[in-house]
C-alpha positions, 0 to 999 in steps of 0.5 A: 041123188040118182043111181046111174047104171052104165053098160051092164049089157048081156054081151059083156056082163059075164064071168070073165069080168074081175070079181063078177059075182061080187060085182053082180051082188053089189049092183043088185043090192044098190038097185034094190035099195035105190028103189026102196028109198025113192032114188031113181035108177037110170040105165045106159046102153052102149050101141057099138053099131051094125055088125057087132053083138051090142047093136040096138035090136040084138039080145047082147045090147039088152041089159043084163037080166039080173039088173033088168029095168022096171017099166017106168025106169029111164033108159038112155042109149049112147054110141060113145063112152060118155053117157052124157054126149048126145043122149038126153041124159044131161038135159033130163038130169038138169030138168030134175035138178039132180046134183048127185050121181051114183055111178055103177056098171061097165067097164071101169076103164072105158065108160065108167071112167067117162061117166065119172069124168064127164059127170064131174065136169058137168058139176055133179057130185059123183059117188062110186061104190066099191065093187060096183064097177068092173072090167076085163083084162086088157093088153096093158093092165089086168082087170084087177090093176085097172079097177084099183088104178081108177077106183083108188088112184084116179077118181077118188078125191079128184073126180069122185068119192069112192066109198063102200057099197054099205056107205052108199046104201046108208046115203040112199037111205038118208042116214049119212051125208 
């Protein structure tokens, strides 16, 4: 089991996110529990390319301070929504014989959706903890509707098991299957 934190970068981890405080609190709790229980935490950063605030080398590209990786934790960089495409993440997980991924981060309707579906297609058991992903309003849906749509309808029972953060923590502690 690993905890995969996707795109929680300085440029987009801010108060405009739906349920921002709950998201930050939940992710911090998941990271802390993972580290205390030997569950590897892996970080993924999105590079939007030159001329954007989320370009490698700029401050907005770096992970949000509240979720900062520790020195020995892996970081994979990507240029598309999927954390598995041309990043080395799939090969790394395969080398470790990982079968279960807890997915958290940003944005629900973009890179988290890709992480869930692409991970599922690669044969991983995907767990999505409640309030461990969020997004912004878009021109088609509010952030609240996007979160409900993906977490409650699109992923749960199809591509992932969407459960409470508390149940996820119990699994990390080995107390529940």
